[in-house]
Residue, then its C-alpha position, 0 to 999 in steps of 0.5 A: m601863315p605865320y604860327t605860334i607853338v605854345f610849350r612847356t619844357n619837361d625840367a619848368h613849369d614856366f611856358s614858352g613861345t616860338a614862331t614859325k612862319t607856315a605850318l610844315e615848319a610848325l609841325k617840324t618844330i613840334g616834333a622836335l619839342e616832343r623829342r626834346g620831350d616837351e609837352i605842347s600847350y598849345i597853337t595859334s595861327p592868326q587867321e585859323g587862332e587856337i588849333g590843335v594838332e590836328m588842325l595844323r597836320v591838314l593845314a599841312k598837307e594844305e600847303e604841301e597841296e598849293l606848293q605842288a601846284i605852283v611847281 
């Protein structure tokens, strides 16, 4: 499921966004943004609507479990 991460860079007042294809990819992207000092404003998906990082972690764990079941 795709996710859009909206964030504000440390040195700008404007918001930017980036798209990811999976919850696992979204978590990795958020980690990289936070290490840069960017502030996550919100995360959205077509199916879930607006969600927080904790909910994204739950969805990523479910994705991992589904992938393991397939292998």
